[in-house]
PAMIZA-697467 format. One record per residue (C-alpha): z, x, y. Coordinates in Angstrom, 2 decimals, always signed. Each point is the difference from the previous one (the first is absolute). Example, Ala and Ser with C-alpha at 12.3 -4.5 7.8 and 13.67 -1.06 7.14 Angstrom:
<rs>
- pz,px,py
- +7.80,+12.30,-4.50
- -0.66,+1.37,+3.44
</rs>
This chain:
<rs>
- pz,px,py
- -16.76,+133.21,-79.48
- +0.07,-2.92,+2.47
- +3.58,-0.76,-1.02
- +1.02,+3.61,+0.49
- -1.41,-0.08,+3.55
- +1.47,-3.40,+0.79
- +3.62,+0.80,-0.84
- +0.50,+2.68,+2.67
- -1.63,-2.28,+2.57
- +2.33,-2.85,-0.94
- +2.99,+2.30,+0.23
- -1.17,+1.24,+3.41
- -0.48,-3.57,+1.20
- +3.50,-0.93,-1.13
- +1.47,+3.00,+1.79
- -1.86,-0.85,+3.21
- +1.11,-3.61,-0.20
- +3.58,+1.11,-0.49
- -0.19,+2.44,+2.89
- -1.41,-2.66,+2.34
- +2.49,-2.70,-0.95
- +2.41,-0.99,+2.78
- +3.38,+1.67,-0.18
- +2.86,-2.04,-1.42
- +2.66,-0.74,+2.63
- +2.95,+2.32,-0.40
- +3.14,-1.44,-1.54
- +3.31,+0.90,+1.58
- +1.50,+0.97,-3.32
- +3.54,+0.66,+1.14
- +0.17,-3.28,+1.90
- -1.18,-2.10,-2.91
- +2.32,+1.52,-2.60
- +2.90,-0.40,+2.40
- -0.99,-3.63,+0.47
- +0.28,-0.66,-3.73
- +3.12,+2.10,-0.56
- +1.85,-1.38,+3.02
- -0.66,-3.54,-1.17
- +1.68,+0.84,-3.31
- +2.99,+1.45,+1.82
- +0.25,-3.01,+2.30
- -0.14,-2.46,-2.92
- +2.68,+1.59,-2.15
- +3.30,-1.79,+0.51
- +2.35,+2.09,-2.17
- +1.86,-3.18,-0.83
- +0.86,-1.95,-3.12
- -0.50,-3.74,-0.19
- +1.53,-2.62,-2.25
- -3.07,-2.03,-0.91
- +2.09,-3.11,-0.65
- +2.28,-0.03,+3.02
- -2.18,+1.97,+2.41
- +2.87,+2.36,+0.85
- -1.13,+3.35,+1.41
- +2.11,+3.17,-0.27
- -0.61,+3.64,+0.83
- +2.12,+1.26,-2.88
- +1.12,-1.26,-3.39
- +3.50,+1.42,+0.45
- +2.54,-2.78,-0.47
- -2.72,-2.51,-0.85
- +0.71,-2.47,-2.81
- -2.22,+0.74,-3.04
- -3.09,-2.18,-0.16
- -3.31,+0.33,-1.80
- -1.55,-1.83,+2.96
- +0.45,+3.00,+2.31
- -3.22,+1.87,+0.71
- -1.28,+2.60,+2.42
- -1.51,-2.06,+2.80
- -2.88,+2.32,+0.85
- -2.95,+0.75,-2.26
- +0.35,+3.66,+0.94
- +3.59,+0.20,-1.29
- -1.06,-0.95,-3.53
- -0.09,+2.39,-2.96
- -3.69,-0.06,-0.90
- -2.82,+2.47,-0.41
- -1.97,-1.03,+3.13
- +3.05,+0.93,+2.05
- +0.18,+3.32,-1.80
- -3.49,+0.81,+1.26
- +1.03,-1.15,+3.46
- +3.05,+2.29,+0.00
- -2.00,+3.09,-1.00
- -2.60,-0.86,+2.63
- +2.52,-0.42,+2.80
- +1.71,+3.25,-0.96
- -3.35,+1.78,+0.17
- -0.82,-1.66,+3.30
- +3.36,+1.04,+1.42
- -0.68,+3.61,-0.90
- -3.55,+0.02,+1.36
- +0.94,-1.67,+3.30
- +3.29,+1.90,+0.22
- +1.68,-3.33,+0.69
- +3.34,-0.56,-1.65
- +0.13,-3.79,+0.27
- -2.31,-0.52,-2.98
- +2.05,+2.28,-2.25
- +3.19,-1.62,+1.28
- -1.41,-3.40,-0.95
- -0.56,+1.17,-3.58
- +3.47,+1.51,-0.15
- +1.49,-3.26,+1.28
- -1.95,-1.98,-2.59
- +1.28,+1.96,-2.99
- +3.53,+0.07,+1.44
- -0.14,-3.77,+0.42
- -1.04,-0.46,-3.64
- +2.29,+2.53,-1.67
- +3.08,-0.99,+2.01
- -0.47,-3.55,-1.29
- -0.37,+0.89,-3.68
- +3.73,-0.31,-0.82
- -0.31,-3.63,+1.09
- -3.17,-0.83,-1.93
- +0.61,+1.91,-3.24
- +2.79,-2.26,-1.33
- -2.11,-3.06,+0.87
- -2.92,+1.48,-1.93
- +2.12,+0.95,-3.02
- +1.60,-3.41,-0.12
- -3.42,-1.67,+0.02
- -1.25,+2.32,-2.78
- +3.07,-0.77,-2.11
- -0.87,-3.70,+0.12
- -3.51,+0.50,-1.38
- -0.76,-0.90,-3.63
- +0.03,+2.96,-2.37
- -3.20,+2.08,-0.06
- -1.43,-1.69,+3.06
- -3.31,+1.57,+1.09
- +0.11,+2.00,+3.20
- -2.03,-2.62,+1.85
- +2.96,-2.33,-0.44
- +2.45,+2.38,+1.69
- +1.77,-1.35,+3.09
- -1.68,+0.03,+3.38
- +3.12,+1.00,+1.88
- -0.54,+2.33,+2.95
- -0.76,+3.60,-1.05
- -0.18,-1.04,-3.67
- -2.97,+2.31,-0.54
- +2.04,+2.94,+1.30
- +2.71,-0.64,-2.58
- -2.38,-0.93,-2.81
- -2.50,+2.86,+0.37
- -2.08,-1.64,-2.71
- -3.44,+1.26,+1.05
- -1.68,+2.43,+2.36
- -0.37,-2.63,+2.73
- +3.79,-0.21,+0.12
- +0.62,+3.61,+0.84
- -2.93,+2.34,+0.65
- -1.19,-0.82,+3.52
- +3.41,-0.79,+1.47
- +1.34,+3.21,-1.55
- -2.77,+1.98,+1.67
- +1.10,-1.39,+3.35
- +3.64,+0.65,-0.85
- -0.89,+3.60,-0.89
- -1.35,+0.52,+3.51
- +3.10,-1.52,+1.57
- +2.24,+2.03,-2.31
- -1.26,+3.15,+1.72
- +1.77,-1.28,+3.13
- +2.91,-1.92,-1.56
- +1.19,+1.74,-3.16
- +2.26,-2.82,-1.17
- +1.41,+0.27,-3.51
- -1.05,-3.54,-0.88
- -3.57,+0.76,+1.10
- -0.09,+3.06,-2.25
- +1.49,-1.94,-2.89
- -2.67,-2.67,+0.31
- -2.82,+2.55,+0.28
- +1.19,+1.76,-3.16
- +0.29,-3.33,-1.81
- -3.53,-0.96,+1.03
- -1.37,+3.41,-0.95
- +1.62,-0.21,-3.42
- -1.36,-3.52,-0.47
- -3.58,+1.03,+0.69
- +0.14,+3.22,-2.01
- +1.83,-1.37,-3.03
- +0.19,-3.80,-0.10
- -3.13,-1.59,+1.45
- -2.43,-1.16,-2.68
- -2.78,+2.52,-0.83
- -3.00,+0.32,-2.26
- +0.21,+2.49,-2.84
- -1.52,+2.72,+2.19
- +2.66,-0.48,+2.67
- -2.00,-2.17,+2.41
- +2.12,-2.49,+1.93
- -0.72,-3.63,-0.89
- +1.54,-3.48,-0.05
- +0.95,-2.49,-2.70
- -2.03,-2.74,+1.67
- -2.24,-1.90,+0.21
- -0.58,+1.68,-3.36
- +2.01,+2.81,-1.59
- -1.09,+3.36,+1.37
- -1.98,-1.27,+2.99
- -0.79,+2.66,+2.60
- -0.11,-1.06,+3.65
- -1.72,+2.25,+2.53
- +2.72,-1.06,+2.44
- +2.56,+1.90,-2.05
- -1.37,+3.38,+0.96
- +1.43,-0.66,+3.46
- +3.15,-1.63,-1.37
- +0.87,+3.27,-1.76
- -1.79,+3.13,+1.23
- +1.03,+0.20,+3.70
- +3.65,-0.31,-1.00
- -0.31,+2.43,-2.91
- -1.55,+2.54,+2.36
- +2.84,-0.40,+2.48
- +2.58,+0.37,-2.76
- -1.68,+3.23,-1.02
- +0.59,+1.29,+3.50
- +3.56,-1.33,+0.28
- +1.20,+1.28,-3.37
- -2.23,+3.01,-0.60
- -0.64,-1.38,-3.49
- -3.65,+0.65,-0.84
- +0.07,-2.74,-2.66
- -0.47,-2.52,+2.83
- -3.10,+1.78,+1.31
- -1.41,+0.45,-3.50
- +0.46,-3.66,-0.90
- -1.55,-1.12,+3.29
- -3.03,+2.23,-0.60
- -0.31,-1.29,-3.55
- +0.01,-3.60,+1.22
- -2.86,+0.72,+2.42
- -2.02,+1.62,-2.79
- +0.69,-2.80,-2.46
- -0.63,-2.85,+2.43
- -3.35,+1.61,+0.70
- -0.67,+0.20,-3.72
- +0.69,-3.69,-0.62
- -0.97,-1.74,+3.25
- -2.75,+2.03,+1.68
- -3.48,-1.52,-0.22
- -2.67,+2.68,+0.30
- -2.72,-2.61,+0.50
- +1.48,-1.12,+3.33
- +2.27,+2.86,+1.01
- +2.84,-2.54,+0.15
- +3.02,-0.99,-2.08
- +0.50,-3.11,-2.06
- +3.16,-1.89,+0.87
- +1.36,+0.23,-3.52
- -0.34,+1.22,-3.55
- +1.04,-2.04,-3.02
- +1.25,+2.48,-2.58
- +0.10,-2.52,-2.85
- -3.78,-0.43,+0.18
- -0.85,+3.36,+1.62
- -1.92,-1.76,+2.77
- +0.06,-0.16,+3.79
- +0.42,-3.13,+2.08
- -2.76,-1.70,+1.97
- +0.56,+1.10,+3.59
- -0.17,+3.04,+2.25
- +2.63,-1.63,+2.19
- +0.29,+1.56,+3.43
- +3.71,+0.57,+0.46
- +0.44,+1.23,-3.58
- -2.51,+2.72,+0.84
- +1.86,+0.60,+3.24
- +3.25,+0.53,-1.88
- -1.70,+2.70,-2.07
- -1.38,+1.75,+3.09
- +3.34,+0.04,+1.82
- +1.91,+1.08,-3.10
- -2.28,+2.98,-0.55
- +0.31,+0.95,+3.66
- +3.78,-0.28,-0.01
- +0.24,+2.22,-3.08
- -2.02,+2.73,+1.70
- +2.28,-0.29,+3.04
- +2.93,+1.23,-2.11
- -1.52,+1.93,-2.89
- +0.78,+3.72,+0.16
- -2.94,+2.11,+1.15
- +0.10,+1.99,-3.23
- +0.15,-2.97,-2.37
- -2.62,+0.55,-2.73
- -1.41,-3.52,+0.39
- -0.41,+0.11,+3.78
- -3.70,+0.93,+0.13
- -0.88,-2.59,-2.64
- +1.91,-2.70,+1.88
- -1.80,+0.81,+3.25
- -3.32,-0.27,-1.81
- +0.98,-3.39,-1.42
- +0.93,-1.22,+3.46
- -3.30,+1.23,+1.41
- -1.89,-1.76,-2.80
- +1.82,-3.20,+0.91
- -0.73,+0.37,+3.71
- -3.70,+0.45,-0.68
- +0.10,-2.93,-2.43
- +1.54,-2.56,+2.29
- -1.89,+1.24,+3.04
- -3.15,-1.29,-1.72
- +1.38,-3.52,+0.14
- +1.06,-0.08,+3.66
- -1.41,-3.01,+1.79
- -2.19,+0.63,+3.05
- +2.84,-1.48,+2.08
- +2.18,+2.94,-1.02
- +2.29,-2.12,-2.18
- +0.14,-0.33,-3.79
- -0.19,-3.13,-2.12
- +2.70,-1.82,-1.95
- -1.99,+0.70,-3.18
- -1.49,+3.33,+0.95
- -3.35,-0.28,-1.74
- -0.48,-3.70,+0.81
- -1.51,-0.25,+3.45
- +0.48,-3.78,+0.03
- +3.78,+0.38,-0.24
- +1.90,+0.03,+3.27
- +0.71,+3.10,+2.10
- +3.60,+1.00,-0.60
- +2.20,+2.10,+2.27
- +2.71,+1.54,-2.22
- -2.46,+1.89,-2.19
- -1.86,+1.09,+3.11
- +3.23,+1.45,+1.41
- +0.82,+1.75,-3.26
- -3.40,+1.65,-0.19
- +0.17,+1.11,+3.64
- +3.36,+1.61,-0.64
- -1.15,+1.86,-3.11
- -3.13,+1.36,+1.69
- +1.64,+0.93,+3.30
- +2.93,+1.66,-1.72
- -2.30,+1.98,-2.28
- -2.04,+1.17,+2.98
- +3.09,+0.84,+2.06
- +1.44,+2.07,-2.82
- -3.27,+1.82,-0.60
- -0.38,-1.27,-3.55
- -3.51,-1.33,+0.63
- -2.85,+0.60,+2.44
- +0.55,-1.31,+3.54
- -3.24,-1.98,-0.18
- +1.75,-2.73,-1.98
- +1.98,-0.93,+3.10
- -3.03,-2.02,+1.08
- +0.69,-2.43,-2.83
- +3.62,-0.34,+1.09
- -0.94,-0.33,+3.67
- -2.41,-2.85,-0.65
- +2.66,-1.74,-2.04
- +2.67,+0.60,+2.61
- -2.06,-1.29,+2.93
- -0.69,-3.22,-1.93
- +3.56,-0.39,-1.25
- +1.75,+0.72,+3.30
- -2.25,-2.51,+1.77
- +1.36,-2.75,-2.25
- +3.64,+0.47,+1.05
- +1.16,-2.86,+2.17
- +1.41,+0.43,+3.50
- +3.53,-0.51,-1.36
- -0.42,+2.57,-2.78
- -0.86,-2.14,-3.01
- -2.39,+1.07,-2.73
- -2.44,-2.62,-1.36
- -1.90,-0.31,-3.29
- +2.60,+1.57,-2.29
- -0.26,-1.13,-3.61
- +3.29,-1.43,-1.25
- +1.79,+1.40,-3.03
- -2.35,-0.07,-2.96
- +0.55,+0.07,-3.75
- -2.54,+0.52,-2.77
- -2.38,-2.63,-1.32
- -3.00,+0.01,-2.31
- -2.39,-1.81,+2.35
- -1.63,+1.51,+3.07
- +0.42,-3.23,+1.99
- +3.75,+0.63,+0.10
- -0.59,+3.09,+2.13
- -2.61,-1.67,+2.20
- +2.35,-2.83,+0.87
- +3.26,+1.81,+0.63
- +1.19,-1.11,+3.45
- -0.23,+2.41,+2.91
- +2.81,-0.45,+2.49
- +0.97,+1.07,+3.48
- +2.61,+2.77,+0.05
- +0.68,-0.01,-3.74
- +2.40,+2.87,-0.68
- -2.38,+1.57,-2.53
- -2.13,+1.32,+2.86
- +2.41,+1.17,+2.69
- +1.18,+3.28,-1.47
- -3.52,+0.97,-1.00
- -1.23,-0.73,+3.53
- +2.66,+2.20,+1.59
- -0.73,+2.82,-2.46
- -3.71,-0.23,+0.79
- +0.50,-0.08,+3.74
- +2.48,+2.86,-0.03
- -2.42,+2.27,-1.86
- -2.88,-1.01,+2.27
- +2.17,+0.79,+3.01
- +0.85,+3.36,-1.51
- -3.70,+0.75,-0.44
- -0.80,-1.04,+3.57
- +2.72,+2.24,+1.40
- -1.20,+2.99,-2.00
- -3.70,-0.66,+0.67
- -0.27,-1.41,+3.54
- -3.69,+0.89,+0.31
- -0.87,-1.94,-3.19
- +1.53,-3.37,+0.89
</rs>
């Protein structure tokens, strides 16, 4: 009886304490996302550099073939973090009605694809010199090798999602050819478990990575829209269902980073960004899934379950941890951005109750306050593989302005800005 009386009083006390807490200073959301995005634009050279001679050129036309030639800027590389960045900048351009961000993405893909006739013979020549049956990890590191190789989801999924968005503006034949090649690779050639779940051959045969839900689903959803082929939507929905089946941990409301099929066992960590990949992938699928798709309601419910699950682990600062359920692991910004995006987008689209925006707002105020005056994003975990010991995840370096965080930050800020514009009295 005493406990029954005490609980309402505790709840009332918490509500009063919350109501009396000082207001958090307002973040100028548009200013801070522009700060980050404009720094990316300012630091992209659109030049190639010979790493041996130091020669810089704006075009590969007429350039002597050399495996030493590389894109000078990090943002001109073919890699999945840049794919997230491209989709984010395209979304930002639309929300702000400012063409320069879309033009930047268009320029980036033009820069890459116009140079492929130069790099493809260099890549093929290097492959021809490899010993027979060389493993893929031994393949040459020539520029854009992963584009030509397309040997795993990292090579194609995220950058193809960005290319899909640019293709809506620049319907180049070579863009379409690459998109169809990537779509065919994911649907028919990428390794899968017997039930059709996407997986990898390493570190053990049939290993599932939570990351791969993002490396496949957002692009599959876009291809469904581009082609009208429902097989893309159906496969994307199946991946969400199956990743939930294998990786979701009901005890924590979080996802394990991996699943080892050979031993039917999950890995050790609820790694932050892996969970963030899942959240963004589910959100991106719902962005494109037809309103009448039979799985739509189920997918919204799965996303809501995830939002409730990871909201329980939000730090009092508003950020989330590198290992989500380990409060002694460091506070990490890329997963925080991913979660903010998923929540804000779900609220903005009316998929979930508006009350959840409070979780996103607390995260956004903390995250935006960490951006430096010159638009750099701190505390981003570097690229991370899979290991059997939890210490590996604890000790992954966190860097300033690592590309793994920038696209997620812009996505988060753009959706928060959208909410603020539509709900000025609730800022």
